[in-house]
N, C-alpha and C positions, 0 to 999 in steps of 0.2 A: 504493500500500500504505500510507503513513505516512497520507494523510487518511482510510482505512479505520480503521486502527486509532485515529486521534484519536476517529473518529466513535463506536466501540465504547467508549472512556474515558468518553466523555461520556454515552451512555446507560448505561453501569455506576454513573455517578457520580449521575444521576437516581434510577435503581432503589434505589441503596443508601440516598440520602437520605430516600426514602419509606418505605423499610425502617426505618431509623432514630428517625424521627419518628413510627411507627405509623400511617403512611396505609395500607402494606401489611401485611396479617395473615394467616396462614393460605395459602392459595392465592393465587399470583400470577396475575394476567391472562394467557393464552396468549399465545404466542410473536407470533403474528399482530396481536392486538389490542395487545402492546406495541408492536410494530412501527408499527400504525398510528398508534396514541398520539403517540409519538414522532418521527413525521416520519421514522423508518428504514425499514430493510427486515429478515427475518426472519434472514437470516445473521448480521448486527451484533448484533442482541437476543442472537443465542444465542451469540456470543463473548463478551459482558457477562456472560450468566448463568453463564457457564463460569467466568470470573473468581471472580464472586460466591460461587459454590460451593465454591472453592479456599480463599475465606477465611472460608470457613465460616458466612455468611451465608443459603445458601439450600441447599436439597437437593433433586435431582431423583427424581421415582418412576417407573419404566418405565410408560408409558401412564395414569399419574395425574396429571402436571404437575408443576410446579415451587414449591417449598413453604417459607415464611419458618422458618429454624430458629428454635423456641422459645429464648428469651432473648437473643434477637438486640438487643432495646432494654430497657435499664436495668440489663444485667449487665454491668458495667463488668470491663474484662480478657477476656472472653467472646471478642470478635471479633477481640481485637488491633489493633483500630482507632483511630487518635488524633487529635486537634485539637490545631494547633498555635497558643500565644499570643505572639506576636514583640516584643519591648521593645526598640528601639532607642536611642540617646542621648535623654535623659539617665540612663538605667536601663542604659546600659552593660554593666557586669558584673557579677556576683551581689554582688560586695562591695561594689558603691556601695548606698548609702541610697535605694532609693527614695520617692517620696511615698506619704502613706497612701493617697490615692485607687485609686493603682495594685495597690495590696494588695486592698481592694475589688472592684475591676475582676479580679484574677485569681480570687477567691474566686467570685465570681458564674458566669467563666466554668470552673471547674472544676467548680462545683455542677451546673451545665446540663450538661456534658460527661457525667458520670456518669449521669444520668438518662437519657439516648440510648446508656449501654453503652460510652463511651469512654475513652481515656485521655486525659490532657492533656501536653503537650510545651510547656515553659515556654522560652524561648530566648532569651537575651540578647547583642546584637551590639553590636560599638562602633562602627559605622557604620549609618546607612539604607541605603546600597548594600550593604552586608555580608547585611543582613536579605532586602534584597530578591534577590540572589545566591541567596541560601540557598533559598527560595521554589521561585525557578526551577530549580534543580539536582534538587529530585525532585518534580517538576509531574506524572511518572508515578506515582508515590508511590500504590499502590492503596491502602493502608492509611492514608493520611494525607486526611481528608474536607474538609482543608482549612484556611487562615491567617488568624487577625484580627490584624491591624497597629496595634499601638497607637501611633498617632502622636503625634508629636513634629514634625516637620520633613521633609515631603514635598515633593521638586520635580515639574514635571510630567513628567520625564525617569521620574523611578520612577514616577508612576503609567501610562503609558504602556507600559514593559513589566511591571505586574503586571496591566494589563488585557488583556495577550498571556498569562498564565500559562494553561495548561490545568487548574490546579488552582485551586478555588474562593479567592478572597481577599476578605476584608474588611477596613475602615478603620474606628479608634474615635476618637473622643474630638473629634475638628476637622470644620468642615462644609469639604467641600470644594467649590470655585469649578466645579468641570466634572465631574460624577461617572462618570470612569469606570470605577469601582468600585463596590460599593454601601459605605456608611457608615453608622454608629451615631454619632450626638452628642448631645449636651446642649441643650434647649430653653432657651437662657438670655433671649432676647425674652420666651418664656412665663412664665419664672421671674419677671421684673419684674413682667409684668403681672398673675400672680397673686399677687405680695403687694402692690400698691397694689390690686388690686379687694377683697381680705381687708380690705385698713384704711377705703376706702372703705364695705365693706359696715357695719364695724362704727358709721361715723358719723365717722369723722378725715377732715378738710378740710384740716388743716395738715401736710402730710406731706413729711419731708426726706429725704434718704439721706446715707450716710458711703460716701466709696470713695476709696482711696488716689490719688495722683496718677499713679503709674505703675501702670497696668491695660491689660491685655491687652483683644483684641477681645471675649472672652465677658462681661467686664463691663460694657463698652461696650454691647452687646446689651441687659444686666439692664435698666442705665438708661432705653435708647432703650424699652425693653417697657413700664416702669414709668409712662415720661411718655405715650407715646403713650395709655393707658388711661385716665392723669389728663386726658388732652386731651379727649378724649372725654366727661370727666363736667364739664368745664368749669374743670377744677382744674388746678396745675404743681406739678411737683418744688420745692419753693420753694427749698429751699437743698441744693444740692449741694454736700456738705462734703468738703473731700479736705484735703492737708496744706496748712495754711498760716497764718491768724490764728486762734491756739486763742481768745484770748478773745470774738472775735467768735461762733466756732463753739458756745461753750460758754453765750451769751447765746442761742442762738436756739433751744438746747434749754430752756435752763430758766429762762429769765426775761423776762417781759411777756406780755402778750396775744396777740402777733402769734409766739410762738413755738412749735415745733412740737409735735404732739402725738402724731406718730409718726415712728419712724425707720425706715428700709430701710439692713440692713448689706449690701452689693453684693457683698464680698469674703470671706464667713465671719466666724467666731469671732475671728479675730486683731483684727477692726477691734471687737469689743464690747470686749476686754482693753485696747485701747489707747484707749477711750472710759471707762471706770471708770478708769483710770490717770489720765486726764488730769481728771476730777472730783475723784479724791482729791487731788491734786497741787493741785488750787486749792481744796480745801476744800469740795469741794460735794458732793451728791448728787444720783443721777438721779432726777427727779420719779415719784412712785409709780405714777403713771397715764399714765407714756410706755408705749408697744408701742414692742416692738424686735423687727423680724422680719430673720433671719439668711437668706440665701440659701448652703446648705450641701450638703455629698457626703452627710452621714449626721449621724441627731437622735444627737447626745449630750448633748441636754438639759443645754445650757451654762447656768450661772447669767448672768442679766444678758439671757436673751431670752426673748420671752415666745411667740415662735411661729418656726416653721423652713419653708423651702420646701426640700425636697429633691431634689436632682438624682437621686440612687439610684446611685451608682457601681456597688454589685453588680449591679442591674437593667441596668449598659451590658454588663459581663461575662457575662449571661445572654442577653440580646437579640444580642449580636454572635455567639455561639455558636448561637442559633437561626438566624441569618442563613444562616449556612454551609451548612444545611439546606434553604433555600429555593429551589429553582430556577427560580422566578417571577423573585424577586429581584434573582438573578446574571444572568439573563439580562436583565433589565432594568433597570438599576443607578441607585438613587436614595437620598435621605436618609432615615434612620429616626430618630425624638426617643425619647430615654428618656421614660417616663411620668413627670411632675413626682407630685408628694405633699406634703399642705400637713401638719405636725405641729402643732398649736394647744396649746398648754399652757394656755389660758385668757386668751387675748389682753385688753388692759386696751382701754377703751370711751375717746372723748375726756373730758377734765375736766369735770363736771357729769353727764355720762353713767353707767349700771350698770356698776360693772367685775364684769369676769367672775371675776377672781381678784385676789389681792393679790401685787403684785410688790414692795413693799416693800423686800428683801432689800439 
């Protein structure tokens, strides 16, 4: 009996997802056609359809078939269904101040949920174990379409438990070594490659990067992506600038024929502010024709930056919600990259070339 119940829940979730994303509109395929399509039997499909009718997603017409209830897609609150976004530490309690990127992820998740007629349940937990327990406790909830787990630290034991959940689960933010569950992450290697490619296309050949000595794997991946692209062009990331010899660093940017003509900020706008402060303290100005690319989450048009490679936090939240409604992805877990976007505010060309904008501020 338990196995039959589990199968009906799986069929219910597939049909529900197809309704929410608009794959099913109007009249549904017949019971036998659905059973064949889902590798199930007509009785199991009938049980799932009865539950969907109780949720208000479909209605049965005697001798006429089963129909999607108008407004089931895109009418928030009408269905009573919700999607959960779980935030474990360091966002542990609502009183804690989360990072700005998490705010954008939440906004994107909420926007995508509304498009599909879903409410958003934002849940803060003090530990990763508490989040996992919460997900598993209501695995049979017919009104929860699934949970997105905003990762900070997940152990293998957590992944094993989440993979066994009968409720869809998607991880966000960090690439997992073993994709037991689907996850959405930033393409950090691609971001570094895109920044380097943009500069080379403009004609730059002396390209440096700035990254703090204490960086995580994401920044290391960005550096690797930039270096890989430059290797293919017969170039190198000439100056990997970290915390260290300030005078040597400034000389590499602003003095001599061998100085950098372009700089990639690998960890965002903090480096831009740090660079400007160092220049001011040394009584120097940034070269007018120095191209400065920052790899950041959102385009704030920060002074001192000519171009941004955007990781797009909001798109991460939107993508994660859509993944909860993708039955093929849930059945075959893999990673999904958030698309990158280049925001070019008029990047300068190398000295001697034609500048596309004046950045002498």
